[in-house]
N, C-alpha and C positions, 0 to 999 in steps of 0.2 A: 620537479617530478622524478620518482624512480623509473627507470629502465627496467623493461622486462627480464631480464639478465638479470638486473640486480633484485629483481623480486623472488627471481628463485634462488638467490643466491641466501636475501634474509630467509625464506620460508627455510631452509635447510639448515641455517644455523639457531633460527629460531628452535626449530625440530630437537636438533641435538641440547641446546642448553636443557630446554626441558626434560628432556630423558635424563641427563645428569642430576634431575631431582626426582627421579623418580617415575616422573608422568611420560611415558613412552608413547603411551594412546593419545595426547593431548590434542585435541579439534583445533585447528586453527582454519580462521579464512579471513579472507581480505576485508575489511569492515572502515569502520569512520568513529571519532566522536565528534560533535557542533557542540564546544560551552558558548554562552551567550554570555552578556552581563549591559544591563540598560548605564547609556553615560547618564551621568550625574556632573552637572556643572560645578558643585561643590566639592569635586575632589578629584586626585589622579593616581587615586589607587585603583583597582579593582583586582579583585579574588572572584576566580570562577570556579560554582562548584562543578565536582565533576562526577561524583556518583550520583544515582539514581536515586538514593534515599537521603540526600541534601537538601532537603525538600527547607530550610532557613527563607530561600529565596525561590518561589515557584517558577517550575522548568517551562520556557514559551515552547508551543507543540514544536518548534523544528529544530528544537534540541537534541541529540541523541550522546545521551550522558551512560556513565559505565554502569552495568549490575556488580553487586558486591563479592559475586561468585567468579566474574571473569579478574581475567589480567587482559589492558590492550598493551602491543610493543607499535610503539609510532614513529613510523620511517620517514615522515612526511609531515608539514607544519604550515599550516595557510593563515593568515590571519587579515579580516575584514572591516569595513564599516556597514552596520546593516540598514538600511531603510527602508519603512511600509515604503509600498506602491496605489495609491488612490487613486481612482478616475474623478478627475472635476466635470461637474456639470457647467457644458457652454453655453449661456442664455437659455435658452429654453428648450435645447434639444437633448432627450434624456435618451443613456448611453447608457450600456451593463455597467454595473459598480465591479470594481476588482476587488473579493471578498480574500483579507488572510495573504494578499500577496505580496514578496520580499522583493528585495534586491541587492546583492551585495556588491560593494565598491572595493576597489584594489586602489583608489585615490580618492582624495575631495572634490567634488564634482563641480568648482566654483563657477564653471558656463552655465549653471545650472540659478547663480543669484552669488553675489558679495559675501552672505553669512555663510556659505558653504568653505570659502577661502580659510576661516577662522578652522577647519575642521583637519586643515592639513595636519596639526600637530600630532591626531590622533596615531600618528606614524612616527611619534621621535618621542622614543621610551625604549621600554625593558622589557623581556620578560622570564620570571624566574621562574622554577617549578621543583619544591620539595618534598618528596616522599618519608615518610614517617622519619622528619624534620632532617634529613638527609640532601643537599644539596644535589638535583640529577641533573638542572639545567641553571644558568647563571648568567646573567648580562648578554640576553641573547638579545640584539636589539631588533627592532619593529620596522626600520627602517627598512631591510632589507625587504619586507613583503611590499613596499610602497611601489606600484608598476601602473607607471601611467600610459594610456591605453593607443594607440595609433586613430581611433574615430573615437569622437567623446559626444556630447548630449548636442544635437543642430535643430532649431527649433523652427516647424512649419512655417510659424507665421510672422518670419521676419525675411519672406521676403527668399528662402532659400526652397528651391522645388522638393527636394527629398530630405524627410528628415531622418537623423541616425541615431544611435544612444549608442555607447560606451562599449567594444569590443573587449570580448571577455573570453578566453582558453580556461576555465577554472580544471584543468588535468594539469595545470603549470601556471597560472596567473594569480599571483597573490602566496604562491608555496613554495617551502625553501627547502630540499632534502636536512634529515636530521642524521648526522653520523657522528658519533655512534648513537644507535636505535634509543629510545627513551621508553622505560614500561612504568604505567601506571595499573595500580591493582586496586581489586575492589576489597580487599582486606587489609587495606593497610591506608593511613592519610593522606590523602596528596591534597596540595596545595602550589593552586595555578595561580599567579599574579600578574599582571599589569602594570609598572609604574610609569606615567606620562612624565614629560617634564614639566607640563602645563598642565593647566586642567580644560575642557575643550568645552564650549556648551553644547546642552541637550536642545533636540528635538526641533535639530536646522532644516528648513522646510525650502525647497524649489520644484518651480513647474516649469514641464516639458510640452510644446504641440507635437503630437506622434501625425503620422502621414495622411492621417483622416483629419487632423486640424481639432481632435477633441486635446482635453487638457489633462494631464499626468503630473500627480503632484508628488514626489519624494522627501519622506519626511525621515531625515538621519537619526533615529534613536538607541541601536547599540553595536558597540563592539562584537565580535564574533571571532574565535577559535575552531580552526577545523583541522582536527588530526587525523591522517590515514596511513592504517598499517592494519596490525594484524590482531583480532582479536581469538584470544586461548580462552576458550570457553571451562570452566567449572576449574579453572586454574591457580584461582588464588590459594594462597597459602595463607591459613590463620592459624595465628601464636596461641 
């Protein structure tokens, strides 16, 4: 996680760089990109579309992509396993359904069941980023994003009086500082690729009993990249 002092330094540095390009009044705001790809058990290579116009794979509602007119300068990067959070009816007791709820994991929660252990290899691999065919990030190991939390899932149905779920501070857990900073441009071809050592299974499911005794099912279906940084509005330079 970037400190407030580093944020101020980054802001001044980015403004200076745009001024040299003749964009002294570029509008900079703190922002994020969230790129998501479905886990596919038949491959170990994942291409993450960056632009809002990249519709070969329809974006999920949770995704935040880059407008073609803008540039994004990333100083923090996170990598997560994303799961659907689904309420399960226990016996005949009706419960309020969870609609489109998602959970971001910094580890494979095998306490939910043995199959989740097979997803540990989702952090065994590398990330590479090319911008206009030029390598901007190479052999970035994913293991740096693998965080085993101090508290994990504990099931209230197994005699434990207090059910818990993983502790996570998404300001820092699963995040890693990017230095030097990396720029993605809406005017250029951005290729973001995750290559795992092994293919991992798709739609791994596990169930947890919450403090009310209701069953919650977690269906792990996606890999997610979270970039945090500065959005430079209307700063993309078209050739």
